[in-house]
C-alpha positions in Angstrom: 10.8 11.7 -5.7 11.4 9.4 -8.5 9.5 5.9 -8.4 12.8 4.0 -8.3 13.8 5.9 -5.3 10.7 5.4 -3.4 10.7 1.6 -4.3 14.2 1.5 -2.7 13.1 3.3 0.3 10.1 1.0 0.6 12.5 -2.0 0.6 14.7 -0.6 3.2 11.4 0.0 5.3 10.6 -3.7 4.7 14.2 -4.8 5.8 13.7 -2.8 8.9 10.5 -4.4 9.8 11.7 -7.8 9.0 14.8 -6.9 11.4 12.3 -6.0 14.3 10.3 -9.2 13.7 13.5 -11.3 13.9 14.3 -9.6 17.2 10.9 -10.1 18.5 11.5 -13.9 17.7 14.7 -13.9 20.0 17.3 -13.2 17.4 20.4 -10.9 18.8 21.1 -7.7 17.2 24.2 -9.6 15.9 22.3 -12.4 14.5 19.7 -10.1 12.7 22.7 -8.2 11.2 24.3 -11.2 9.7 20.8 -12.7 8.6 20.0 -9.3 6.8 23.3 -8.2 5.7 23.6 -4.9 7.5 25.6 -3.7 10.5 24.8 -4.5 13.9 24.7 -0.7 14.8 21.8 -0.3 12.2 20.0 -3.1 14.0 20.4 -1.3 17.3 19.3 1.8 16.0 16.3 0.2 14.6 15.5 -1.6 17.9 15.8 1.6 19.8 13.4 3.4 17.6 10.9 0.8 17.8 11.3 0.6 21.6 10.9 4.3 21.9 8.3 5.0 19.1 6.7 1.7 18.2 6.3 0.4 14.7 6.1 3.8 13.3 9.6 4.6 14.4 11.0 2.1 11.9 8.7 2.8 9.1 9.6 5.4 6.3 8.2 8.8 7.2 8.6 10.4 3.7 11.8 12.2 4.7 15.4 11.5 4.0 18.4 12.5 5.9 18.8 15.0 8.6 16.6 18.3 8.6 18.2 21.3 6.9 19.6 24.0 9.1 19.6 26.6 6.3 16.4 28.8 5.6 15.3 29.5 2.0 17.3 32.5 1.4 20.5 30.9 2.7 19.8 28.1 0.4 19.4 30.5 -2.6 22.6 32.2 -1.5 24.5 29.0 -1.3 23.4 28.1 -4.6 24.5 31.3 -6.1 28.1 30.9 -4.3 28.5 27.2 -5.5 27.5 28.2 -9.2 30.5 30.6 -9.2 32.5 27.2 -8.9 35.4 26.6 -6.5 38.1 28.7 -8.3 35.5 31.5 -8.4 35.4 31.2 -4.5 39.0 31.2 -4.2 40.0 27.6 -4.1 42.9 26.4 -6.0 41.0 23.9 -8.3 37.6 22.9 -9.6 36.9 20.3 -7.2 34.0 20.7 -4.4 34.2 18.7 -1.3 31.8 18.5 1.6 34.5 20.3 3.7 34.6 23.3 1.2 30.8 23.6 1.1 30.7 23.3 5.0 33.3 26.2 4.9 31.3 28.3 2.9 28.4 27.8 5.0 30.2 28.7 8.1 31.7 31.8 6.5 28.4 33.1 5.4 26.6 32.4 8.7 29.0 34.5 10.7 
């Protein structure tokens, strides 16, 4: 992971920790969201993680996003398919979309 990306993730962690501190001071989720410029739903997620896991729940754990559901060989196969391009996979143009990729994953997992 690049340093800039790591720094950004640390800044986001710091913002979550500040949000928890504000909640502890009596701010509402709405108040925290306005003060930090985030959605109320984000603050509610932070609060829920904090309540269920403590401070570790809102710290960055070194991972990003949802864990993959593909194993290594499936990832290699997906890469091979994607490198053929959309037209090579029967699509009418050279545009990849998340829908098309998910469609390919579904077809290959049947």
